[in-house]
C-alpha positions in Angstrom: 48.4 -50.3 10.1 44.7 -52.0 10.1 44.1 -55.1 7.9 43.8 -54.3 4.0 40.3 -54.0 3.0 39.0 -55.4 -0.3 37.2 -52.8 -2.6 34.8 -52.6 -4.9 34.8 -49.8 -7.4 32.1 -47.9 -5.6 33.1 -48.9 -2.1 36.6 -47.4 -2.2 35.7 -44.3 -0.2 33.9 -45.7 2.5 36.4 -48.0 2.9 39.2 -45.1 3.4 37.1 -43.9 6.1 37.2 -47.5 7.9 40.5 -47.6 7.3 41.6 -44.7 9.7 43.4 -42.7 6.8 44.7 -39.2 7.0 41.9 -37.9 5.6 39.1 -38.4 8.4 36.3 -36.8 7.2 33.9 -37.8 4.0 35.9 -39.8 1.0 33.5 -38.5 -1.0 33.4 -34.6 -2.3 30.5 -32.4 -2.5 27.7 -32.9 -5.1 27.6 -30.2 -8.1 26.4 -27.4 -6.6 27.4 -27.6 -3.2 29.9 -25.1 -1.3 33.2 -24.7 -3.2 34.7 -21.7 -4.3 36.3 -19.9 -7.3 39.4 -18.1 -6.8 39.8 -14.6 -7.2 42.1 -13.3 -10.2 45.8 -14.6 -9.6 48.0 -12.6 -6.8 51.7 -12.1 -8.6 54.6 -13.9 -7.6 55.9 -10.3 -6.3 52.9 -9.7 -4.1 53.7 -9.7 -0.5 51.0 -12.1 0.2 51.2 -14.7 -2.5 48.4 -17.2 -1.9 45.2 -16.8 -4.4 42.5 -16.0 -2.0 39.0 -17.8 -2.7 36.2 -15.9 -3.0 33.4 -15.6 -0.2 36.6 -16.8 2.4 35.9 -20.5 1.3 38.6 -22.8 -0.6 38.5 -24.3 -4.0 38.3 -28.0 -5.5 35.0 -28.7 -3.0 32.8 -28.9 -6.0 33.1 -30.3 -9.5 30.6 -27.5 -10.5 30.7 -23.9 -9.4 30.2 -20.3 -11.1 28.9 -22.0 -14.3 32.2 -23.8 -14.7 31.6 -27.6 -14.7 34.7 -30.0 -14.5 33.6 -33.5 -16.4 35.9 -36.2 -16.6 35.7 -39.2 -19.3 36.3 -41.9 -17.0 36.3 -41.7 -13.0 37.8 -45.3 -12.6 41.4 -45.9 -13.7 43.3 -49.2 -13.0 45.9 -48.7 -10.5 49.4 -48.8 -11.3 48.6 -48.4 -15.1 49.3 -45.3 -17.5 46.3 -44.1 -18.5 45.4 -41.4 -20.9 43.2 -39.1 -18.6 40.8 -36.6 -20.1 38.4 -34.4 -19.1 36.4 -31.5 -20.1 35.4 -28.1 -18.4 32.0 -26.9 -19.6 31.4 -23.1 -19.2 28.0 -21.2 -18.2 26.4 -21.7 -21.7 27.2 -25.7 -21.1 29.5 -25.6 -23.9 33.2 -26.8 -23.5 35.6 -24.0 -22.7 38.4 -23.5 -25.3 40.4 -20.4 -24.0 42.3 -20.4 -20.9 44.7 -17.7 -19.5 48.2 -18.8 -18.6 48.5 -18.8 -15.1 52.6 -19.8 -13.9 53.5 -20.6 -17.1 50.2 -22.8 -17.9 46.8 -23.3 -19.0 45.9 -26.0 -16.7 47.4 -27.2 -13.5 46.0 -30.9 -12.4 46.7 -32.0 -9.1 45.7 -35.4 -8.0 46.4 -36.9 -4.7 44.7 -39.9 -2.9 42.1 -39.1 -0.1 44.4 -40.2 2.6 47.2 -37.4 1.7 49.5 -39.8 -0.1 50.6 -40.2 -4.2 50.5 -36.5 -4.7 51.2 -35.6 -8.7 51.0 -32.2 -10.2 50.8 -32.4 -13.9 49.7 -30.2 -17.1 47.5 -31.5 -19.7 47.4 -31.1 -23.2 44.5 -28.7 -24.8 42.9 -30.2 -27.9 40.8 -27.7 -30.2 37.5 -29.0 -28.6 38.2 -28.2 -25.4 39.4 -31.8 -24.3 42.2 -31.6 -21.9 44.5 -35.2 -21.7 47.4 -36.5 -20.0 49.1 -39.7 -19.3 47.9 -40.4 -15.5 49.1 -43.3 -13.4 47.3 -43.9 -9.7 49.9 -45.7 -8.0 48.0 -47.9 -5.7 44.0 -48.7 -4.9 42.1 -45.8 -3.6 39.8 -43.0 -3.5 41.7 -40.1 -5.5 40.6 -36.3 -5.7 41.5 -34.7 -9.0 41.7 -30.9 -8.9 41.7 -28.8 -11.9 43.7 -25.5 -11.2 42.8 -22.6 -14.2 41.5 -19.8 -15.4 38.9 -19.0 -18.3 39.4 -16.5 -20.7 37.4 -13.5 -19.3 36.6 -15.4 -16.1 38.0 -16.0 -12.7 40.9 -18.1 -11.7 38.9 -21.4 -10.6 39.6 -24.8 -9.0 37.1 -27.5 -9.7 37.4 -31.0 -7.9 36.2 -34.4 -8.5 36.5 -38.2 -7.2 38.3 -40.9 -9.2 38.7 -44.6 -7.9 41.4 -47.0 -8.5 39.7 -50.6 -7.3 41.7 -53.0 -6.0 43.0 -54.2 -2.2 43.7 -50.8 -0.1 45.7 -50.3 2.5 45.7 -46.6 3.8 48.6 -44.9 4.7 48.9 -42.3 7.6 51.0 -39.0 7.9 52.0 -38.2 11.1 53.3 -34.5 11.6 56.5 -33.8 10.0 58.4 -30.7 9.6 61.2 -32.5 7.2 61.0 -34.3 4.1 63.5 -36.3 2.3 63.7 -36.8 -1.2 66.1 -38.4 -4.0 69.0 -36.9 -1.6 67.4 -33.4 -0.7 66.2 -32.8 2.6 63.6 -30.3 2.6 62.6 -28.4 6.1 59.5 -26.4 6.8 59.8 -23.2 9.1 56.9 -21.0 10.6 53.7 -21.9 11.8 50.0 -21.8 10.0 47.6 -19.4 11.5 44.0 -19.4 10.7 42.4 -16.2 8.9 45.8 -14.8 8.8 48.5 -14.6 6.6 51.2 -17.3 7.5 55.0 -16.8 6.7 56.2 -20.6 6.0 59.8 -21.0 4.7 61.1 -24.0 3.0 64.8 -24.5 2.8 66.6 -27.1 0.6 69.9 -29.3 1.3 71.7 -31.6 -0.5 74.0 -33.8 1.0 74.5 -31.9 4.1 75.0 -28.5 2.0 72.7 -26.0 1.4 71.4 -26.0 -2.3 71.8 -22.6 -3.5 71.3 -22.8 -7.5 67.4 -24.1 -7.5 65.9 -23.7 -10.9 62.8 -21.8 -12.1 59.7 -23.8 -12.1 56.4 -22.3 -13.1 57.9 -19.3 -13.0 59.3 -19.3 -9.5 62.0 -21.4 -7.3 58.8 -23.2 -5.5 55.4 -24.3 -6.2 53.2 -25.0 -2.5 49.6 -26.9 -2.7 48.0 -26.9 0.7 45.0 -29.6 1.1 43.0 -29.4 4.3 42.7 -32.7 6.1 39.0 -34.2 6.4 37.8 -32.6 3.0 40.5 -31.8 1.2 39.9 -28.3 0.5 42.5 -26.8 -1.7 45.2 -24.1 -1.3 47.3 -22.6 -3.9 49.9 -20.3 -2.4 53.2 -18.7 -4.4 56.3 -18.0 -3.2 57.5 -14.4 -2.0 59.4 -12.9 -4.6 60.2 -14.5 -8.1 63.6 -15.4 -10.3 65.1 -12.4 -12.0 63.6 -9.7 -9.8 66.9 -8.5 -8.4 66.1 -9.8 -4.7 65.1 -13.2 -4.9 68.1 -15.9 -4.0 68.0 -18.9 -5.7 67.9 -20.8 -2.4 68.5 -22.3 -0.1 65.1 -20.8 1.2 61.7 -20.2 -0.6 59.3 -18.4 1.5 55.7 -18.2 0.8 52.6 -16.5 2.3 49.5 -18.6 2.8 46.2 -18.3 4.6 44.5 -21.1 5.7 40.6 -20.9 6.6 40.3 -23.3 9.7 41.8 -25.2 12.1 43.3 -28.3 11.6 45.8 -30.2 9.9 47.0 -29.6 6.4 49.4 -31.6 4.0 52.1 -29.3 2.1 53.7 -30.1 -1.1 56.2 -28.5 -2.4 57.6 -29.0 -5.7 61.1 -27.6 -6.6 63.4 -28.1 -9.6 67.4 -28.6 -9.2 69.5 -30.1 -11.8 67.0 -30.2 -14.5 64.7 -32.4 -12.0 61.6 -31.5 -10.4 60.6 -33.1 -7.3 58.3 -33.0 -4.8 58.7 -32.8 -0.9 55.6 -33.4 1.2 54.3 -32.4 4.9 52.1 -32.6 7.8 51.4 -29.8 9.6 48.5 -28.6 12.1 47.7 -25.0 12.9 48.4 -23.3 16.2 46.6 -25.0 19.3 46.1 -28.1 17.1 47.6 -31.7 17.8 47.8 -33.5 14.7 
């Protein structure tokens, strides 16, 4: 690990690049109107290929404004280690705040927050006020530059993922994420099997164990036995995938394995985050995986 870099509020992104963090690409996302993508309408949990395919074969989350929809946070600078009420709006093609959203995976808004070196992953669900303002308690655990992804489906529109940068000023020490297919979290061990092949639907299986034994009583979370988010190294392109099958369909077991079909857009290294629920608590297992032919 390199020596800590003293950051100003506006110097966080540059320090991330100099510090050799996992996300080695640009630490500042595209400006409004640059390339990003809307997702197509949500694929069902029972579909054979459950990934939400972005339009034009481009991943989402790379821009704060696309397709007439714009993500606007009330504040983009948060004090690290302090819980703050984070609020934002999504404005529509007419410039007015969107107030009607479809339910996707049991929620109207999924907010994903992660530091640009691939650490500090959070998946939270804000509350919507009548005026279109979303609010959620949010803690950025350490100093650094973060990316926030708003994953939603406006009523009458397409499922969309928008992204915006957040800054947590202070002494920044980048973390690295070496290739890892086993994740230990709270006494659970989760193993990842399968390879990511660019441009093709790839089968990825996550198997959950506890104290050396298989977990066969996973509990539904957001309508599934697992919830997987994939982020591409370099630009944090956002890929939201879903498992094959769903609870109560008569064929999908409650563990120990959860299978996903994901299609990554390009060769490279990806961070994968699996949310799963057991014994009434949601936990997150994380992995770093390179596509075939790429050394992470």
